[in-house]
Every structure is written in C-alpha cells, then in structure tokens.
C-alpha positions, 0 to 999 in steps of 0.5 A: 036837475042832476042830484047825487049825494055829493052834487046838486046842480042849481037852476042858476050859475051865479054861485057854487058851494063846495063842502067836504064830502057826503056822509050818512045823511047825504047817502040816505037823502040822495042829495048833498048837505042834508040833516043839520048841516043842510038846515044850517046852509038853508039858514045861511042862504036866508041870511045872505039874501037878507043882508044882500037884499037879493033872492039869489040864494036857495037850494034850487038856484045854487049848485052844491058839490063836495071836495070828495065824491065818496060817501064817508062815515065811521060805520061805513068807511071808518072815517068822516072825510077823505085825507088831503092826498086823496082830495088832491089826486088829479082825477078828483081835482079834474072832476071838481074843476068840471063842477065849478066851471059853471060859476059866474060870480063866486065859489063858496068853500065850507071847511078845510077840505073844500078850501084845500081842493079849491085852492089847488085849482086856483093855484093851477089857474083852473077856476073860471075867470073873474069868479071870487072865491070865499071861505067859511067854517064848516056849517055843522054845529061844532063849527057854528057854535064856536062863534061867541059874538053876534055880527054887531059884537054882542056876546051870544049867551048860551042857553045854559047861562040864560036862566031858562028851565022850560025845554021849549023856551031853551029850544027857542033860545038855542035856535035864536043863537044859531041864527045869530051865529049864521048871520055872522058867517053870512057877514064874513062871506059878504065882506070877503065878496066885497074885498076880493 
C-alpha cells in the first residue's frame, strides 16, 4: 500500500477523503491525517459506519489525500497550508485528479482548501462520473468544537459548565462531547450523499 505524508491508498475504491495538506505530525508519522485530526477522522469513520450500517469506512479501506502535497507548518515553512493560487496550479490539480480517479462512490472534502481544489476539478469536468462530492468542516478540534448541538438538536454542554471537578471525569465528558460533534458531521455528510 502506497503511503506518504500526504497520501495513503486504501484497499477499496469506494471513497476518497481530501484534506488540506500534511503538517508536522504527518511528516513524523509518514502518513496523512495524523495526531488529533487523525483520531477524529477515525471516530468519523466509526460514526459513518454506525449511521449507515456498513463497514465501508476505515483507514485501511478509504484512500486519503490532500489538496497540497508539501508538508507545511510554521516552524518549517512559516505557514500551515498552501495559498489558493498554489492549490489551483495546473500541476497540482493534475496530481489531485490522479488521486481521485479511483473513487467509485464519493469524494469527501474536509475544509476550505480541499473544497477549493475538488471544486476546481469538478468545474473542469475532471472527476469520475457518477461520483458524489460532499463537504465537511476541517476535522481539527477548532472546527469540531464550533458545533453546539448534537444531531438530535440537543445542546452540547461544555465541560466548563458541567460542574465536574475531577480531571478524569472532565476528560470523559469532553470525549463524549467530541463524539457527539463528530456524529453531527457524519449525519451532515450522509444527508449530502442522499441529496446529491
């Protein structure tokens, strides 16, 4: 299986996930979407499997790529991602087009840069035919924590307002809240899949 900090080929061709670009943790790990964002992606795969009653989603099965191949982080390059002009360069779009051509069912875009790149290919009619394109926020904690209500419309109470004082209980509370937020993202993606 081919793996680099920006790309990992899945065993199946149903789905491809597109993120922004590899950073420090991906460089260290040698595969895309590592550390906290990677854990959140794995939680999302579990939520998608549960809500769709399938086993199609896992790191082993799904191909993961990025809208930009170069590792970017402040200490190395002075920034955390490429600018839009770089992402839209023809050589970069040609490379992404190659990464996406295996998709049979859907392409999942996580964050603005992924959306920008995939939409550019969509406009050029360069995506696989009959493949759905769906969009989600970035899977980092900043994007996830902006979700205030669970998928049933109930407010997600932050740990600071929970009244808990024990650090282990606070961690458990935060973990449950993260799961609730990721379930919202899964539901949003599924709704897009059903509508498109």
